[in-house]
N, C-alpha and C positions, 0 to 999 in steps of 0.2 A: 443448419439448425441455429437459431438465435441464441444469444447469451441467456435469456430468461428460460427458454426451453431447455437449454443445457443444464442450468442449475436446478431446474425442477426435476429433471431426470436423475441427477446426482443425489439430490436430497431424498428422492424416493428410494434409491438404492441404499443410501446411508441409514435411513430409518427402518428399512427392511433388513438391516444387518447383512447386506451383501458385501462381498469383498471389494475394496476399492484400491486403485493404484495410488502411489505416493502423490502423483500430480492431482488426481481426483480428490484425495483427502485434503490437500493443500487448498483447493478451491472451496471445499466445504468449510474449512477453518476460516478462510477469508470472508465467506458469506456470513458465518455465525458472528465474526468479529464486527462486521459492518451492520448487522441487523440483530443485535442481542435480544431485543424484546420479541421480535417475530420468531426467533429461534426457540426461545423459552415457551412462547405461546403454542408453537407447533408441537413441541415436546409434550406439553400438558394435554393437548388435544389427542395425541397418539396414545398417551398413557390412560386416557379415559376409555372404558369398555365401549365397544361399538354397539352392543345390544345390552338391554337390561338383564339382570340376573334371572328374572322370572320368565323371560321370553323363551328361554331354552332350557328350563329345568326339566330334563327328561331322565327318568330312571331307565337307563339303557339295559341294565341287567333284567329288569322285570319285563321290558318290552321284548327283549330277545327270547325270554322264556315262553312268552305267549305265542309267538309265531313260529318258533323253532319246530314244533311237531308238524306244522302244516307244509313245510318246504324241505327240500333236500339240503343237507348240511353244506354242500359245495356252493349251491346257489346263494344261500344265505350269506356266506362269508364274502362272496364276490360283491353282492349288492351292498352290504354294510361298508365294505371298503370304498366303493364308489360314492356312497352317501357322505362318508367322512371326507373324502377327497374333495367333493363338490363344496362342502361347507367351508373347509379351510381355504379353498380357492376363492370362494365368494367373499369371505372375510378379508382376505388379502387385497382383492380388487376394490372393496369398499374403502379400505385404509388408504390405498393409493389415490382413489378419487378424492378423499378428504384432504390428503396432502396437496394435490393439484388445485383443489378449490381454494384452500387457504392461501396458497402462494398466489393464485390469480387475484383473489380479493385484496391481499396485501399489496400487490403490484398496482392494482387499479386505484387504490385509495391514495397513492402517492406517485401518480404518473408523471408529475412535473420534475421530480427529483430522482437523479441517478447517482448512486453512491459507489465508490471504489475504495478498497482497503488493501494495502499490501503489507505482508507480515515479514517476510524474510529476504525478498529479492527485488531487484529493480524490474519494473514491468511497464511496457508500453500499452497505453489505452487510447481508444478513439472516443471522443465525446460526441454526444448526439448532434452537435452543430458542425462536426467535421474537424474540429480542432484536435491536435495530437498532444498527448501528455506522457512524459516519462515520469512515473511515480517511483520514488526511491523507497527503500525499506523503512518500515515502521511509520508510514505516512497514510493519511486518509484524505479523500477528496469527495465533495458532493457538488453536483452540477444541476442547475435548474434554470428555466426561463423565468423572467420576471412576470409580473401580472399583466404587462402589456403584450406578452408573447413574443417579444423581440429581443430585449436586453438579456444578456447571458450573465449568470451569477455563479460564482464558484466559492466554496468554503474549503480552505486547505489547512491541514495540520501536518507539519513535517516539511518535506522538501520535494519539489517537482520542477521539471523543465517543460515549458509550454511553447508550442508552435500554434499560434492562434489563427483560426480561419478568418480572413478578412471579410466582413459583411457590412455593406453600406448601412449607416444609421443603426447598427446593432452593437452597442457597447458590450465589452467583456470585462467584468469586474471580479477580482479575486480578493477575498477577505481572509486574513489570518488573525491570530490573537493580538498581534501588535501593529500590523500595517495593512493598508489597502492599496491594491494595484489596479489601475484602469488602463485598458489596452486599446490600441487602434490598429490591430493587425501586425503582429510582430512575433519574434521568438526570444525567449529569455528564461532565466533560472530564478526561481524563488526559493530561498532557504529560510524557513521559519521553524527549524527543528528545535530551537532553544527558545525558551520563554523570554529571556532577557536580551537576546541578540538575534537579528534577522537581516536578510540582505536580498537585493534584487540585482541581477547581472544581465544586461541586455546584449543579445547577439545581433539583432536587427530590428529596425522600426523604432517606435517611440512608445514609452509608457509613462504614466503618472503615478508616483508613489506618494502615499499620504500616511501621516500619523495623526494622532489627536492634536498635535501642536504645529505641524509643518507639512509642506508638500514640495515635491520637486519633479521635473520632467527629465527623463533620461533618454538618450539616443544610443545608437549602436556603439558597443565597446565601452560603455560607461556603467558604473555601478554605484549603488548607495548601500551602506551598511548602517543599521540602526541598533544602537546599544542603549538600553534603558531610556528609549524615547528620543535620543540624540542622533541626528543624521550626520554621516560622514560620506562625502562624495569623492569619487576617484575614477581613474581609468583602469581598464582591465589589461594587464600586461600579457602579451602573447595570447590573444583571443583564440586563435586556432587550437592551441594546446588546451586552453581553459575549457573550451566547448567540445573538446575531443575530436577535432577535425584533422589535426596534424599529429606529429609525433608527441608522445607524452613527455614533454620537457617543461620543467619549471624554470623560468628565467628571473634572476634577481640582480638588481643593480644597486649596489651600496645600500642594501636593505638591512635593518636591524635583525640580528639573529633571532630575536623573539618572534618577529614577523615571519621570518623564513620557517621557523619551526611550526608556527600556527598554520601556515599555508601548506606545508608538507603534510601535516595531520589531516587537514581538510581535503586534500587531493588524493592522499594515499591511505589514510588510516593509521600511518606509522606515528607513534607518539615518542617525543624526545624530551627528556627532562634536562634542564640546564642548571649546572652547578653555580656556585657563587663566583662572581667576576666575569662570567661569560656574557652578561647582558650588554657589555660595552662593545662587543664585536659587531662588525657590519660585513655583509656577504655580497660578493659579486661573482655569480656563477650560473651555469646551466646544469640543472639536476634532472637526470632521467628518472621520472616518477615510476617507471615500471621495474626499476631495480631497487626494490624496497630494502633489501638487506644491506645495501652499500651506502644508503643515503647518510646515515648517522656517521659512518666512518669518513665519508667525504667532508662533512661539516667539521669533524674533529681535525682533519688534516688542514683545512682552511684556517681554523682557529688556533691550531697548535696545542690542542688539549687531548685528553684521553677519552676513550669511548668504551663503555661497558654494555654488553648485551644482557638485558634483563629478561626479554622474551623475543626470541628470534623472529624478525620480520614484523614485530608489533611494538616493542617497547625498548628504548635505549636511554642511556644517561651519558651526558657530556660533562666533564669536570676538569679542573686543574689540580695537579698534585699539590698538596699542602707542604 
């Protein structure tokens, strides 16, 4: 069953108020977030009566009184039950047909664009051209072919890792609110989760990164970070670890502690607040990113300062005694 068939079936169950699993409900939530206008339009359609009020204005009590003397009581009750059952079944069938028709029409009017939305977890998706994307939480992506039917265009908000399918003379362009990335068959990470700061990190191949003022071509293990329109080029230290291919180890060589703390937060989600005077420290160490609860304590040992746990595994503070 294809993705469109699957979501059609789930939506039919959802609007019929059937019980859904947690995974099915998550898919429904993702679809409604990606297509809010279609979701609202579908809800309005289903809220509209299928038949007019006058078409079925039947005084059942009066009708029953007329025919009751002519038939046996048992037969009448059975027939009435079947008629009611048939009516409700027909109404439900028509509702499902309307749901399917609306979804089909919505899909047909936008056949060139495929949208993906991820709410709470990292998800791997396969684009229509065969490219693979890891979509990170709270990110959205829209894929379409250009008017020439060859060039591939992506709009991204948030963060995603791309492994682009190489196709001769078929450019692959990614647009975010702050940068544009042009690809010639490669794998790389685009982080545009923040409006004022974004970055591109290349695992293999070559990409061209552009802003409104500048552009640069990156090759394997190179990165560019853009802050308020200004580009900063650099090398990716320990690429295997960065791209999740080796042990989860962060390597720092005489790095300012502010840079270390920023990278720890980006890689692990652990936030570390720095007290006054700590900004002068530089760190040379290998930090196991999987041991989140010990990272702050290790940095405190290297800096000769104290460490307070504000939220275990999530938030710490390093400081000197006054």
